[in-house]
Structures are given as structure tokens and as C-alpha cells.
N, C-alpha and C positions, 0 to 999 in steps of 0.2 A: 442678376444681385443676390436672389435667394441663395442660390446654388452656389453663387464665391461665398457668401458667407459661411453657409455648411464649411464648404471646402476651408476654408480657415480655421473652423473651429473644429475638424478636424484633424490637421494636420497640427492646430497647437496644443490638442488632446494625445496628440498619438506621441508627440516631440515628450511631451510631460511623463506620461507612460513608460516611455523609454528611460526616461531618465530615472525614474522611483525602483524601475528595474537594475538598474546601473547601481543606484546605491542600496539595494539588497531589502527595498522596503515595499512587501510584499502584501500590504494592506492598502497602503494608499496605491501600488499600483493597480489595484486590485476596486479600487473605488474608482478610481479612472476610466479601467477598462469597462464597469457598470455604463458610465454616463457617455464612453463610445459608441457599445454595442450600435447603439439603434442609428449612430448616424454613417455605420459603413455595410448596412444590410446588403444596400444594391451595389457594393464595389466589390468586388469577384479579390482582387488583389488585396485589398487594405485588409477586406475579410479574413484572409488569411493568417495576414501578420498578429490580427486582434488575436485572433487562435491562439496563436503560438504565443504572444504576449500572457494572456490569460492563464496559458498552463504557466508559464513561468512564473507567475504571480500565485496562482498555487501552488505551485515547488515550492515554493519562498516561504508561505504559509503552513508547508507540513504538511499539504492535503496532496498526498503523494498520489494516491489512485485515480481520482479528476486531474489531476497533471498528465499521467500518463495518457488518459482519454482525449486530453485536448491536444496533446502531439499528436495521438493516434492521427486525429480529424485533422489537425496543419498540415501534416506531411500530405494527406489526400488531397488538401485542399490546395497546399503547394502544387503540387503534383499537375493539377487538374487545368491552374490558371499559368502554368509555365514557369514559376519563380525558383530557377534551378540554383540560385545561390544561396535557397532559405533550406535548402535537403542537405547540407553537410551538417549545417547548426541543428536543426532539427534531429537530428536523428543522433548528434551528439549529445542531446539535453536529455534524450528519451532514453539515452543508456544513463546521463549522471542520474535523472527519478530513478530508474529503475533500481540500481544499484542503492539508491537513498530506503525507497521501498523497502530493498529486501531486508537493510542493515535496521529500518525501523519495523519487522516484522519477527527478526531474531533476537531484536533487544526485549521487544513484546513480550515474546514466549520466555525469554529466563527466566525462571522461579528464584525468589527471593533467598537466600540462604539460611536464613532465620523463619521459614516455615514450614510447613508439613509438609512441602512437595520438596523446599528444600533441603530437609534435613532424611525424605530417603535417598536422595540422590547421593548426599554425604554418603551414606551407610554402602548403598550399590556400590562405588566406585572406592570405597573401605573392602571390599570384597565381601560382604556381609549380604549374601544375596536373600536370604532367607527375612531378616529384618528389614531390609527398601523392601519387598515384597508387604510386606506387614504394613509398614510406616504409609506405601506410596496407596494400596487399599482404604485405609483409614484416613489416609487425605481425600481419596476419593470420595468418601462417605460424607465425610466433611462438606466438599463442594456441594456437592448431591444434593444435601440439605440447604444448605445457603443459594440455592439455584446460582452456583457460581461456573460460570461454563467455562471459563478461562483456567481455574484454578483446577477442576476435573480433566482440561483435556491436559493437565502438564503432569496432573498426576497418572492419568493415561499415559503420557509419555516414556514419565518415570518409570513404572512399571517395566513399559515397552522396552526399556534397558537388559530386561534378564530375559535372555535367549528363548526358555519355553514361554515366556507370555507374550514378546514380543507381537506376534500376527493379532489373538484376539485386541491385544489392548491398541492396537495401533486402527484397528476397525472399528475399536468403539469410541476411541480420541474422534475419530474421522465421523460417526453420526454426530456428536457431541458439537463438533467443532458448525457441519452442516446445519444442523438446527438453530446452532446461535446467528448464524451467517457472518461471520467474523473471521473476513478477509487474514488477518494476521497468525490466527488458529489454525484456518485451513492451510494457509503456507507451512507451517510448522508441521501440521501432521502431514503434510505432503513430501516433505522434505525428508520425515523420520522411515516413513513408507520407502521411498524413495535409495535410503540408505540400507536397510535391511530387504530391500528387492519383495516391497510389497506390493499387487497389485490393488490400488483402492477400486469402489464401486464408481461407476461414471454415474451422475445425477441427472433425472429425465424429467425434462420438464413438458 
């Protein structure tokens, strides 16, 4: 009887979580998922579904890195339990979350127009490389004084728009982003390096 009651509770919570996801309510889905988690630990098939639902909840909450980790785990678990129907859906979710994460990283990396970095970029875009370099270096020094890793990286990436400065500026930006352990900044620097054909150093743990 106890097992039947647990199964009934699992079913009710699972339905409620799926409904919350369908309604794009990530917070409610997450709350239900936390309640459901201890009830499915010894049910491999349901656990795999639960992991995928939690990944969707993280995605709806804008927690893309966590969502991607969850999707990867859900794919492994679905394959392990032979849930072949779930695989195409999970791969589609993986693509959607990856695109969202990349878009968020790009938006995070964009400087505002009326900032020191924005003014440096405006000068560079206008063809005044000397003034652009001067403004970018000044922006970096200000960011360093403020201990603002994001602005320092953006200032260095602005400086990297100047051909003679590209390699040294990107390597310096990589070092700052790596120290800050900011995934968005690391992604922005990696893209800049790829665009100009620069190999970034591999971080050894």
C-alpha cells in the first residue's frame, strides 16, 4: 500500500510538473521538481524524465549553463534505460538551449554605446584607429581600477579590433576572463580569437 501511495504521488507530481513546463512556468516546475526528486531515485526511467524536466525548468529560468548540463545527463540516462522516444526531443532541447546560451553571451558581451568602451568602438568604426586605441586603453585602465573584469575584457576586445593590437589584446582579454571565471566573457574572447585565427592557451588544472 505504501508503494502504491508513493506511485500515486509520483504520478501527480509528474503531471503537475509537465503542466507547469507547458505553461512556461519555470519557477513552479522547479519547485515541483525539487519535491519530486527524492521519490524517483530508485525508478531509472522516471528519473531520466525528471532530469530532462529539470533541465527544461532551468532553461525557462534563464539558467542556460545548468540546463545544458542537465540535458546532457538526461541524454545519457535516456540511452541507458532505452527511452528512444525521448532522444530526439532531448537533442532538440539541447540545440535550443545552446542557441539561447550563445545569444545571452553575445548580448552580455556587447558594450553600451555611451560608455568608454562604446566610444572607443565608435572611433574605431569611424576609421580613427589612433583615437580608438587611446580610448580603449583608457577604458581598460578605468576598468582595472574599478576591478570590473567585464569592462576590462570589452576594452581589450575593442583594442583587438586594431590589427597590430589583435594578438596581444585577445591574449590579455583571455587571461582576465579566465581569472574572472565568467563563462560569457570566456565565450566572447574565444569567438574573437577564432575570428582572427589566434590560438588561445589551454588551461591546465
